[in-house]
N, C-alpha and C positions, 0 to 999 in steps of 0.2 A: 873599380872595374866591375863592381857587382852591387846589385840592389835586391832585396829580399823581404819576406814577411813570414813569421811564425805565428800559427793560432791555434785556437781551441774552439771548439762547438760547444756550447753551454748545454745544448739540448741533448746531444749523444755522447759528449765525451770525446770525440774524434779530435786527433793532433794532426797538425802538419805543416807543410810550408811550400811557399812558392819563391823561386828565384830565377834571376837572369843576369849575364855577364858577357862581356865581349870576349872572354875566354871559352875555350872549348871545354865541354862536358862538365860543366859549372855543378850540377845537382850529385853528380857521383862523387865530387869531393867535400862539399860543402854542407849537405843537407843529411840529418840524422834524427830517427824518431823512433820511439819504442810504445806500444800501446799501455794506456794505463800510467805512463811515466813520464813523459814529456817529448819536446821536439828542441833540436838544437841547430843553430847555425853558426858555422866556423867559415870566415873569410878574410880578405886580405892578406896575403901572403900566407895562404891557406895551410893550415896544420890539420889534417883529418883526424889524428888521432885525440884531438881536443872533443870532437863529436863523442866518440865512444865513451871517453872519461866522464864526460858530462851527463851521458845518460845513465852510466852505472852510478854516479852520485845522486842524481835525481831519484834513482831506483831505491837507493839506501834512505831515502825520505828527507834529503837535504832539499830546500825551497830553490828557486829558480835563481834568487838572489845569492844565496849560499854558495849554489853550485858555480855560478859564473865567478864568484870571488875565489873560490879553490882553484879552478882551472887557470885561472888568471895567475895565482900565486906559485902554482906549480909548473907553468911554462916558461921555458929559457928564454923566449923573446916576446912576452907580452905586449910590449910598445908596438910591437908590428902586427897585432891579431884584434879582428873584430869579431865579438862572439856576442849571440842574442840566444837565450833559453826561456821557454815556457814551461811551466809544469801541470801536472794533471789538474790542479785546482785553477789553474789559467791565470796564476801569478806570472808576471814576465821579467826580465832583467837584460841588461846588455853591457858590454863593455867596449870601448875603442881606445885604442893605445895611441900613444903621441905620434907615433911613426907611420899611422894610418894614411892612405893616399888622400889627399884633398880634393874636392869637398868632400867630407865624413860627415855623417850624421845619423841620429837614431830617434826612435819615437815610441813610446808605450801607448796602449790603448786598451779598452776592454777585450782581456782575452787574447791580446795579439802584441807584437814587437815586430818594428820595422828598422831594418839598418841598410846602409849603404854607403859607398866609398866611392872616390873620382864621379861625384855627381855633377851636374850642370848648376844644381840648385839645391841649398840645405833643406827646402821645403818637401823635399819628395818623399823622404819617409812617413812624415807627417798626413801627407796627403793619402798614402796608401793605407795608413791608420784609419782615416776617415772613411775612405772607399769601404774597407772590411766591417767597419761598423754600420756602415748604412743600411744594410739590409740583414740583420740577425736571422731571420726565418729561412733564408736561402743555406744550401747545402755548403759545408767547408769548403770542398773543393772550388766551388763555384766562388765563393767569397775571397779565397785566396787568388785565383786568376784574376778576379774583377780587380784587386788592389794591386797585383803586379801590373796589370794594363794601365791602372791609373798611374803608377809610378812611371811609366814610359810616357805616358800621355802627359804627365808633369814636368817631363825633361829627361828622365832617365840619367844615365850614365854620360860622360863625355864621349867615349868612343861607341860607335854602333854595336849593338849587342849582337852576339852570334850564336848563344846556347840559353836554353831554359828548361827549367823542370818543376814538375810538381808531385809531392810526396805526401801522402794521406795514409794514416793508420787508424785502425779502428779497435776491435777487440782481438784479432788473430795475431799470432806471431809474425805474419808476413805482410805486407803494405796492401790497403786495399786499393791505392791509386799509387803508381809509379811511372810517370809518363816524363818522356826527355826529348827533347829538340837539340841535338847536340852540336851542329854546326848548320847553321841554316841563316840567310839574308833577313828573315823575318821570324824570329825563333817563337815570340809570343803569339802570333797569328797562327803558328804550326801547332804549338801547346793547345790553343783554343781548338783547333781543328782535331785534334788527337782526341782532347777531352770529349768533344761533340760525338766522335765515332767511339769512344769507350764506355761512356756513361750508359749507353742503354743495354750493354752486356755485362756491366758491372756486377749486379746481384746475381746475374746466372754465372758467373765465373765462381762467384762465393758459394752458391748451391752446388756447382759441381765439386768444390773441396770439401764442404760441410755434409751435404745429403745427396749422395750422386744418386742414390735409389729413388729420390723424388724429383730429379731433374727431368726426365721424360721415362714412358713406360718403356721398358726393357724385357724381350723375352727370348726364348732360345732361337726365334725366326728372325730376330732383329739383326739388320746387316750390321757389320762393324762399323762405328762412328769416330773411329780413331783420327780420321782425318778431319773432323770438325771439334772435337772435344780435346783441343790441346792441353 
C-alpha cells in the first residue's frame, strides 16, 4: 500500500525522501531524516520507532547496510517490515520481510533506494530509481518528486493513493522541506503544486531563521511585519 524513494544529492549532501500511499498521513509515520546522517523509510505494517532508531545507529557511524541489519535483528516482527536507508555517503540498503504485502519490490541506484508493497508491478521501484538518476544536476526535492511521479506512472500501488509527502534535510537541525498532502484524491499532483508554491520562498524562510538582520531593512519606524514573517 506504499511506494517511496530515499535519496542523497552528491553535490550538496542533502538527504531526503518522497512517499505516497493509499493510507492517510503516510509521511508522518514512515519518513525519517537527519542532516549529515541519513534518511530512513519504514513501511508495510509501519513501526515508526524503526526510523528514529535507525538514524541513531547511522549517527554512530554504522553504514546503511549495517543499520538495516541491526534494526531488523532488534525488531519483534521483522517479517512484516519493509525498511530502506541511505547514509551520508550515499550508500543504500533495504529489507523486505517475507510477510510484506505482495507485490513487494525494491531497487538500489546511485545515491538512492526505492521500495514498495502492494504494487501493480514489481518494476515500479526500478523505474523510480531510473527517474531519480536521470537528472543529477536537478535539486534533490525535484528529483525525489519526479521519481515518485514516475512510480505512479509506472503503475504505482493496487489501491488509489490518498496521501503523499516530501521530506528533505540540509545542514540545519530542522527540515529544509517538509510538505504533505494527507488526504487527497490526487496527492502527488497536490504535492507538486505545494512544492511549486514553496520553492520560491524556501531560501527566504532559511534566511529568516539564520540571518533575519539581512532579510530586509528594519528601522524603528518599520511597521510590524509579524503577519508576514511567520
